[in-house]
GUBA-694815 format. One record per residue (C-alpha): residue number from 1; residue in three letters; x, y, z. Coordinates in steps of 0.1 Angstrom, whole numbers, plus 5000, padded with zeros to 4 digits. Each point is the difference from the previous one (the first is absolute). Layout:
REM residues N
<lumro nr="NUM" rest="ala" x="X" y="Y" z="Z"/>
...
//
This chain:
REM residues 247
<lumro nr="1" rest="met" x="9331" y="6087" z="0762"/>
<lumro nr="2" rest="ser" x="5025" y="4972" z="5004"/>
<lumro nr="3" rest="asp" x="5024" y="5024" z="5018"/>
<lumro nr="4" rest="ala" x="4972" y="5012" z="5023"/>
<lumro nr="5" rest="leu" x="4990" y="4964" z="5009"/>
<lumro nr="6" rest="thr" x="5037" y="4992" z="5007"/>
<lumro nr="7" rest="met" x="5002" y="5031" z="5022"/>
<lumro nr="8" rest="ser" x="4968" y="4990" z="5018"/>
<lumro nr="9" rest="gly" x="5014" y="4966" z="5008"/>
<lumro nr="10" rest="arg" x="5032" y="5015" z="5013"/>
<lumro nr="11" rest="cys" x="4981" y="5024" z="5023"/>
<lumro nr="12" rest="leu" x="4978" y="4972" z="5014"/>
<lumro nr="13" rest="arg" x="5031" y="4979" z="5007"/>
<lumro nr="14" rest="leu" x="5015" y="5030" z="5018"/>
<lumro nr="15" rest="ser" x="4969" y="5004" z="5020"/>
<lumro nr="16" rest="arg" x="5002" y="4963" z="5010"/>
<lumro nr="17" rest="arg" x="5035" y="5006" z="5013"/>
<lumro nr="18" rest="asn" x="4988" y="5029" z="5022"/>
<lumro nr="19" rest="pro" x="4974" y="4983" z="5022"/>
<lumro nr="20" rest="glu" x="5003" y="5027" z="5027"/>
<lumro nr="21" rest="ala" x="4986" y="5028" z="4978"/>
<lumro nr="22" rest="leu" x="4973" y="4977" z="4987"/>
<lumro nr="23" rest="leu" x="4990" y="4989" z="5035"/>
<lumro nr="24" rest="thr" x="4999" y="5036" z="5012"/>
<lumro nr="25" rest="ser" x="4978" y="5012" z="4970"/>
<lumro nr="26" rest="leu" x="4977" y="4971" z="5007"/>
<lumro nr="27" rest="met" x="4999" y="4998" z="5038"/>
<lumro nr="28" rest="leu" x="4996" y="5038" z="5006"/>
<lumro nr="29" rest="pro" x="4965" y="5003" z="4983"/>
<lumro nr="30" rest="ile" x="4989" y="4968" z="5018"/>
<lumro nr="31" rest="met" x="5012" y="5013" z="5034"/>
<lumro nr="32" rest="leu" x="4982" y="5033" z="4993"/>
<lumro nr="33" rest="met" x="4969" y="4981" z="4991"/>
<lumro nr="34" rest="leu" x="5000" y="4981" z="5032"/>
<lumro nr="35" rest="met" x="5008" y="5031" z="5020"/>
<lumro nr="36" rest="phe" x="4972" y="5021" z="4985"/>
<lumro nr="37" rest="val" x="4974" y="4972" z="5001"/>
<lumro nr="38" rest="tyr" x="5007" y="4987" z="5035"/>
<lumro nr="39" rest="leu" x="5013" y="5031" z="5018"/>
<lumro nr="40" rest="phe" x="4982" y="5029" z="4984"/>
<lumro nr="41" rest="gly" x="4971" y="4984" z="4981"/>
<lumro nr="42" rest="gly" x="4976" y="4999" z="5030"/>
<lumro nr="43" rest="ala" x="5003" y="5038" z="5004"/>
<lumro nr="44" rest="ile" x="4996" y="5009" z="4963"/>
<lumro nr="45" rest="glu" x="4965" y="5003" z="4986"/>
<lumro nr="46" rest="thr" x="4998" y="4993" z="4962"/>
<lumro nr="47" rest="gly" x="4964" y="4986" z="4997"/>
<lumro nr="48" rest="thr" x="5013" y="4965" z="4994"/>
<lumro nr="49" rest="lys" x="5024" y="4975" z="5016"/>
<lumro nr="50" rest="tyr" x="5033" y="5017" z="5002"/>
<lumro nr="51" rest="ala" x="5020" y="4971" z="4984"/>
<lumro nr="52" rest="thr" x="4977" y="5002" z="4970"/>
<lumro nr="53" rest="tyr" x="5005" y="5037" z="4997"/>
<lumro nr="54" rest="val" x="5038" y="5002" z="5005"/>
<lumro nr="55" rest="val" x="5013" y="4971" z="4978"/>
<lumro nr="56" rest="pro" x="4996" y="5018" z="4966"/>
<lumro nr="57" rest="gly" x="5021" y="5029" z="5013"/>
<lumro nr="58" rest="leu" x="5026" y="4976" z="5013"/>
<lumro nr="59" rest="leu" x="5004" y="4984" z="4966"/>
<lumro nr="60" rest="leu" x="5011" y="5034" z="4987"/>
<lumro nr="61" rest="leu" x="5023" y="5005" z="5030"/>
<lumro nr="62" rest="cys" x="5016" y="4966" z="4991"/>
<lumro nr="63" rest="ala" x="5006" y="5013" z="4965"/>
<lumro nr="64" rest="gly" x="5017" y="5031" z="5013"/>
<lumro nr="65" rest="tyr" x="5024" y="4979" z="5021"/>
<lumro nr="66" rest="gly" x="5007" y="4978" z="4970"/>
<lumro nr="67" rest="ala" x="5008" y="5029" z="4978"/>
<lumro nr="68" rest="ser" x="5027" y="5011" z="5024"/>
<lumro nr="69" rest="ile" x="5020" y="4969" z="4990"/>
<lumro nr="70" rest="thr" x="4998" y="5011" z="4964"/>
<lumro nr="71" rest="ala" x="5014" y="5034" z="5007"/>
<lumro nr="72" rest="val" x="5029" y="4985" z="5020"/>
<lumro nr="73" rest="ser" x="5007" y="4974" z="4973"/>
<lumro nr="74" rest="val" x="5002" y="5026" z="4972"/>
<lumro nr="75" rest="ser" x="5023" y="5022" z="5020"/>
<lumro nr="76" rest="ser" x="5022" y="4970" z="5009"/>
<lumro nr="77" rest="asp" x="5004" y="4991" z="4963"/>
<lumro nr="78" rest="leu" x="5010" y="5036" z="4991"/>
<lumro nr="79" rest="thr" x="5025" y="5004" z="5028"/>
<lumro nr="80" rest="gly" x="5014" y="4965" z="4998"/>
<lumro nr="81" rest="gly" x="5011" y="5003" z="4963"/>
<lumro nr="82" rest="ile" x="4979" y="4971" z="4987"/>
<lumro nr="83" rest="val" x="4981" y="5023" z="4977"/>
<lumro nr="84" rest="asp" x="5032" y="5008" z="4981"/>
<lumro nr="85" rest="arg" x="5006" y="4963" z="4995"/>
<lumro nr="86" rest="phe" x="4964" y="4996" z="4986"/>
<lumro nr="87" rest="arg" x="5006" y="5029" z="4976"/>
<lumro nr="88" rest="ser" x="5032" y="4984" z="4988"/>
<lumro nr="89" rest="leu" x="4978" y="4969" z="4991"/>
<lumro nr="90" rest="asp" x="4976" y="5023" z="4981"/>
<lumro nr="91" rest="val" x="4972" y="4997" z="5027"/>
<lumro nr="92" rest="gly" x="4979" y="5031" z="4998"/>
<lumro nr="93" rest="gly" x="4989" y="5021" z="5030"/>
<lumro nr="94" rest="ala" x="4963" y="4992" z="4992"/>
<lumro nr="95" rest="ala" x="5008" y="4962" z="5006"/>
<lumro nr="96" rest="val" x="5018" y="5007" z="5032"/>
<lumro nr="97" rest="leu" x="4973" y="5021" z="5015"/>
<lumro nr="98" rest="ala" x="4972" y="4978" z="4987"/>
<lumro nr="99" rest="gly" x="5017" y="4971" z="5017"/>
<lumro nr="100" rest="his" x="4999" y="5017" z="5033"/>
<lumro nr="101" rest="val" x="4964" y="5011" z="4996"/>
<lumro nr="102" rest="thr" x="4989" y="4965" z="4989"/>
<lumro nr="103" rest="ala" x="5017" y="4984" z="5030"/>
<lumro nr="104" rest="ser" x="4983" y="5026" z="5022"/>
<lumro nr="105" rest="val" x="4966" y="4990" z="4986"/>
<lumro nr="106" rest="val" x="5007" y="4963" z="5006"/>
<lumro nr="107" rest="arg" x="5012" y="5007" z="5036"/>
<lumro nr="108" rest="asn" x="4969" y="5021" z="5007"/>
<lumro nr="109" rest="ala" x="4977" y="4974" z="4986"/>
<lumro nr="110" rest="ala" x="5014" y="4973" z="5023"/>
<lumro nr="111" rest="ser" x="4999" y="5023" z="5031"/>
<lumro nr="112" rest="thr" x="4965" y="5012" z="4991"/>
<lumro nr="113" rest="val" x="4987" y="4964" z="5000"/>
<lumro nr="114" rest="ile" x="5016" y="4993" z="5034"/>
<lumro nr="115" rest="val" x="4987" y="5032" z="5015"/>
<lumro nr="116" rest="leu" x="4965" y="4993" z="4986"/>
<lumro nr="117" rest="gly" x="5002" y="4965" z="5014"/>
<lumro nr="118" rest="val" x="5008" y="5013" z="5035"/>
<lumro nr="119" rest="gly" x="4972" y="5026" z="4997"/>
<lumro nr="120" rest="leu" x="4975" y="4972" z="4992"/>
<lumro nr="121" rest="ala" x="5013" y="4981" z="5030"/>
<lumro nr="122" rest="ile" x="4993" y="5029" z="5024"/>
<lumro nr="123" rest="gly" x="4966" y="5009" z="4987"/>
<lumro nr="124" rest="phe" x="5001" y="5017" z="4966"/>
<lumro nr="125" rest="arg" x="4968" y="4990" z="4983"/>
<lumro nr="126" rest="pro" x="4997" y="5012" z="4964"/>
<lumro nr="127" rest="his" x="4969" y="4991" z="4980"/>
<lumro nr="128" rest="ala" x="5011" y="5007" z="4964"/>
<lumro nr="129" rest="ser" x="4993" y="4980" z="4969"/>
<lumro nr="130" rest="leu" x="5028" y="4986" z="4979"/>
<lumro nr="131" rest="leu" x="4998" y="5029" z="4976"/>
<lumro nr="132" rest="glu" x="5003" y="5025" z="5029"/>
<lumro nr="133" rest="trp" x="5030" y="4981" z="5013"/>
<lumro nr="134" rest="val" x="5016" y="5002" z="4966"/>
<lumro nr="135" rest="ala" x="4993" y="5037" z="4998"/>
<lumro nr="136" rest="ala" x="5014" y="5006" z="5035"/>
<lumro nr="137" rest="ala" x="5031" y="4981" z="4991"/>
<lumro nr="138" rest="gly" x="5003" y="5020" z="4968"/>
<lumro nr="139" rest="val" x="4998" y="5033" z="5019"/>
<lumro nr="140" rest="leu" x="5026" y="4989" z="5025"/>
<lumro nr="141" rest="leu" x="5023" y="4988" z="4972"/>
<lumro nr="142" rest="val" x="4998" y="5033" z="4982"/>
<lumro nr="143" rest="phe" x="5008" y="5018" z="5033"/>
<lumro nr="144" rest="val" x="5029" y="4977" z="5008"/>
<lumro nr="145" rest="leu" x="5014" y="5005" z="4964"/>
<lumro nr="146" rest="ala" x="4998" y="5038" z="5003"/>
<lumro nr="147" rest="leu" x="5015" y="4999" z="5035"/>
<lumro nr="148" rest="ser" x="5029" y="4977" z="4989"/>
<lumro nr="149" rest="trp" x="5009" y="5024" z="4971"/>
<lumro nr="150" rest="phe" x="4999" y="5029" z="5025"/>
<lumro nr="151" rest="ala" x="5023" y="4980" z="5023"/>
<lumro nr="152" rest="ala" x="5023" y="4995" z="4970"/>
<lumro nr="153" rest="val" x="5001" y="5038" z="4996"/>
<lumro nr="154" rest="ile" x="5009" y="5004" z="5037"/>
<lumro nr="155" rest="gly" x="5028" y="4975" z="4995"/>
<lumro nr="156" rest="leu" x="5013" y="5019" z="4971"/>
<lumro nr="157" rest="leu" x="4999" y="5033" z="5019"/>
<lumro nr="158" rest="ala" x="5017" y="4987" z="5031"/>
<lumro nr="159" rest="arg" x="5037" y="5000" z="5002"/>
<lumro nr="160" rest="ser" x="5002" y="4970" z="5023"/>
<lumro nr="161" rest="pro" x="4978" y="4970" z="5009"/>
<lumro nr="162" rest="glu" x="4996" y="5015" z="5035"/>
<lumro nr="163" rest="gly" x="4987" y="5032" z="4985"/>
<lumro nr="164" rest="ala" x="4976" y="4981" z="4978"/>
<lumro nr="165" rest="asn" x="4987" y="4982" z="5030"/>
<lumro nr="166" rest="gly" x="4995" y="5033" z="5018"/>
<lumro nr="167" rest="phe" x="4981" y="5016" z="4971"/>
<lumro nr="168" rest="thr" x="4975" y="4972" z="5000"/>
<lumro nr="169" rest="phe" x="4987" y="5010" z="5034"/>
<lumro nr="170" rest="phe" x="4978" y="5025" z="4983"/>
<lumro nr="171" rest="val" x="4984" y="4973" z="4979"/>
<lumro nr="172" rest="met" x="4995" y="4977" z="5030"/>
<lumro nr="173" rest="phe" x="4984" y="5029" z="5020"/>
<lumro nr="174" rest="leu" x="4973" y="5008" z="4974"/>
<lumro nr="175" rest="pro" x="4975" y="4973" z="5012"/>
<lumro nr="176" rest="tyr" x="4998" y="5015" z="5035"/>
<lumro nr="177" rest="pro" x="4984" y="5033" z="4990"/>
<lumro nr="178" rest="ser" x="4974" y="4982" z="4979"/>
<lumro nr="179" rest="ser" x="4969" y="4979" z="5005"/>
<lumro nr="180" rest="ala" x="5022" y="4969" z="5006"/>
<lumro nr="181" rest="phe" x="4996" y="4999" z="5038"/>
<lumro nr="182" rest="val" x="4971" y="5024" z="5008"/>
<lumro nr="183" rest="pro" x="4973" y="5017" z="4980"/>
<lumro nr="184" rest="val" x="5012" y="5033" z="4986"/>
<lumro nr="185" rest="asp" x="4970" y="5020" z="5015"/>
<lumro nr="186" rest="thr" x="5013" y="4992" z="5035"/>
<lumro nr="187" rest="met" x="5033" y="5019" z="4994"/>
<lumro nr="188" rest="pro" x="5006" y="5037" z="5006"/>
<lumro nr="189" rest="ser" x="4988" y="5022" z="4971"/>
<lumro nr="190" rest="trp" x="5035" y="5010" z="4989"/>
<lumro nr="191" rest="val" x="5010" y="4963" z="4999"/>
<lumro nr="192" rest="gln" x="4969" y="4990" z="4981"/>
<lumro nr="193" rest="gly" x="5009" y="5023" z="4971"/>
<lumro nr="194" rest="phe" x="5033" y="4981" z="4995"/>
<lumro nr="195" rest="ala" x="4985" y="4966" z="5006"/>
<lumro nr="196" rest="glu" x="4973" y="5005" z="4974"/>
<lumro nr="197" rest="his" x="5024" y="5013" z="4974"/>
<lumro nr="198" rest="gln" x="5029" y="4976" z="5001"/>
<lumro nr="199" rest="pro" x="5003" y="4968" z="4979"/>
<lumro nr="200" rest="val" x="4997" y="4973" z="5027"/>
<lumro nr="201" rest="thr" x="4965" y="5009" z="5012"/>
<lumro nr="202" rest="pro" x="4981" y="4994" z="4967"/>
<lumro nr="203" rest="val" x="5020" y="4968" z="4994"/>
<lumro nr="204" rest="ile" x="4990" y="4987" z="5034"/>
<lumro nr="205" rest="glu" x="4964" y="5011" z="4996"/>
<lumro nr="206" rest="thr" x="4998" y="4983" z="4966"/>
<lumro nr="207" rest="ile" x="5014" y="4967" z="5014"/>
<lumro nr="208" rest="arg" x="4977" y="5003" z="5030"/>
<lumro nr="209" rest="ser" x="4969" y="5006" z="4978"/>
<lumro nr="210" rest="leu" x="5008" y="4970" z="4978"/>
<lumro nr="211" rest="leu" x="5007" y="4976" z="5029"/>
<lumro nr="212" rest="leu" x="4975" y="5012" z="5025"/>
<lumro nr="213" rest="gly" x="4972" y="5016" z="4979"/>
<lumro nr="214" rest="thr" x="5004" y="5035" z="5014"/>
<lumro nr="215" rest="pro" x="4991" y="5030" z="4979"/>
<lumro nr="216" rest="ala" x="5029" y="5008" z="4976"/>
<lumro nr="217" rest="gly" x="4989" y="5034" z="4987"/>
<lumro nr="218" rest="ser" x="5027" y="5015" z="4977"/>
<lumro nr="219" rest="ser" x="5028" y="4981" z="5018"/>
<lumro nr="220" rest="pro" x="5007" y="4975" z="4971"/>
<lumro nr="221" rest="trp" x="5005" y="5027" z="4975"/>
<lumro nr="222" rest="gln" x="5022" y="5020" z="5024"/>
<lumro nr="223" rest="ala" x="5020" y="4969" z="5008"/>
<lumro nr="224" rest="leu" x="5007" y="4992" z="4964"/>
<lumro nr="225" rest="ala" x="5008" y="5036" z="4992"/>
<lumro nr="226" rest="trp" x="5025" y="5002" z="5029"/>
<lumro nr="227" rest="cys" x="5016" y="4967" z="4991"/>
<lumro nr="228" rest="ala" x="5003" y="5008" z="4963"/>
<lumro nr="229" rest="gly" x="5014" y="5035" z="5007"/>
<lumro nr="230" rest="ile" x="5026" y="4986" z="5025"/>
<lumro nr="231" rest="leu" x="5009" y="4972" z="4975"/>
<lumro nr="232" rest="val" x="5005" y="5023" z="4970"/>
<lumro nr="233" rest="val" x="5020" y="5026" z="5020"/>
<lumro nr="234" rest="ser" x="5021" y="4973" z="5017"/>
<lumro nr="235" rest="ile" x="5009" y="4981" z="4968"/>
<lumro nr="236" rest="thr" x="5010" y="5033" z="4983"/>
<lumro nr="237" rest="leu" x="5021" y="5012" z="5029"/>
<lumro nr="238" rest="ala" x="5016" y="4966" z="5004"/>
<lumro nr="239" rest="ser" x="5011" y="5000" z="4964"/>
<lumro nr="240" rest="val" x="5015" y="5035" z="5002"/>
<lumro nr="241" rest="leu" x="5017" y="4994" z="5034"/>
<lumro nr="242" rest="phe" x="5014" y="4967" z="4989"/>
<lumro nr="243" rest="arg" x="5016" y="5016" z="4970"/>
<lumro nr="244" rest="gly" x="5013" y="5028" z="5022"/>
<lumro nr="245" rest="arg" x="5015" y="4976" z="5026"/>
<lumro nr="246" rest="thr" x="5017" y="4977" z="4975"/>
<lumro nr="247" rest="ser" x="5012" y="5025" z="4973"/>
//
């Protein structure tokens, strides 16, 4: 645990020294929010004010961009030789990866607060109780944790930081064919099948139901199942891949 905390502090300090990546991961979701609300929002019918509809999805988009930094950081450590130095100091792979994941969760928490603040400023109007806010934050935290471990796996698979950054495009693309920006039933039938059976949609619908009081259906259970599955598989793969890359 001590090693993991030390590695977390190191990763956060490295993030502070790379303000360009942090600014990009923060500003891109905000720019997309402003674009969708003010340029496209008037033409999209969601049954409610578009800013209120779109913000829950943009919180997950923000998490996707934040996870890309984790993949690049893990890959940079492996290709830069620093991991060998850690191993000579008897720092285990679990501590190194946990440090990257913890730093990712902290970065995502900070960016989520900022994106949520901008959303409130442009018209996002949730009407949730304190317990519902806590539940929504918990669901988002579990999703970010699962996504961060998945990003660590991508960083371990990639042979260069540039490759890791390219692989994360798939993760950042997932919110688009989902209910993040438009209702799923407005999509072509062949897209609906994918949108309804991918992990982002139930997470968005769960957060939306908690903050806005919309019907949740089976979304909470699907969201937790997806997050738990991604988390277990990613942690297992990360452990195996780390041993393979450093043996």
